[in-house]
C-alpha positions as CSV (number, residue, x, y, z in Angstrom):
1,M,0.0,0.1,-0.1
2,P,1.4,3.4,-1.0
3,S,2.1,5.9,1.8
4,K,-0.6,8.6,2.4
5,K,1.4,11.2,0.7
6,E,1.9,8.8,-2.3
7,Q,-1.9,8.2,-2.3
8,K,-2.6,12.0,-2.2
9,Q,-0.2,12.3,-5.2
10,R,-1.8,9.6,-7.2
11,I,-5.2,11.0,-6.7
12,L,-4.2,14.5,-7.6
13,K,-2.5,13.4,-10.8
14,R,-5.7,11.5,-11.6
15,V,-8.2,14.4,-11.2
16,Q,-5.9,17.1,-12.5
17,E,-7.2,16.7,-16.1
18,W,-10.8,17.0,-14.8
19,A,-10.0,19.7,-12.4
20,G,-8.2,21.8,-15.2
21,D,-4.8,22.3,-13.3
22,S,-3.0,21.3,-10.2
23,H,-4.4,24.2,-8.1
24,N,-8.0,23.2,-8.8
25,A,-7.2,19.6,-8.3
26,L,-5.8,20.3,-4.9
27,A,-8.7,22.6,-4.0
28,W,-11.1,19.6,-4.9
29,Y,-9.0,17.2,-2.8
30,E,-9.0,19.5,0.2
31,S,-12.5,20.9,0.2
32,E,-15.0,19.0,-2.1
33,R,-17.4,17.0,0.1
34,I,-18.3,13.6,-1.5
35,A,-21.6,12.7,-0.3
36,S,-21.2,9.0,-0.6
37,F,-18.2,9.3,1.8
38,G,-19.5,12.0,4.0
39,C,-16.2,13.8,3.9
40,T,-13.5,15.3,1.6
41,P,-11.1,13.2,-0.5
42,S,-8.4,14.2,1.8
43,Q,-10.3,13.1,4.9
44,A,-11.2,9.9,3.1
45,V,-7.4,9.1,2.5
46,E,-6.6,10.0,6.0
47,G,-9.4,7.7,7.3
48,G,-7.9,4.6,5.3
49,H,-10.3,4.8,2.4
50,Y,-7.8,5.2,-0.4
51,E,-9.0,2.1,-2.3
52,A,-12.6,3.2,-2.0
53,L,-11.8,6.6,-3.3
54,M,-9.9,5.3,-6.2
55,A,-13.0,3.0,-7.2
56,Y,-15.3,6.1,-6.8
57,L,-13.0,7.8,-9.1
58,D,-13.1,4.6,-11.5
59,A,-16.8,5.0,-11.6
60,I,-16.9,8.7,-12.3
61,E,-14.4,8.2,-15.1
62,I,-16.6,5.7,-16.9
63,G,-19.6,8.0,-16.5
64,G,-21.1,7.2,-13.1
65,F,-22.8,9.8,-11.0
66,A,-20.9,11.5,-8.0
């Protein structure tokens, strides 16, 4: 399992294209509440939910709803 820092970097890299740039990706990571998690992506990673967050991003990527 990657470290929390590596997890964060992987997520930021993955959402950067959708967010428009690295600044917006970081803003999303730190402040966007994901209803199905009840917290921000940052909080989800800190809570040990990296794999679930990546699965969520997989679903969004193929056209699922947030």
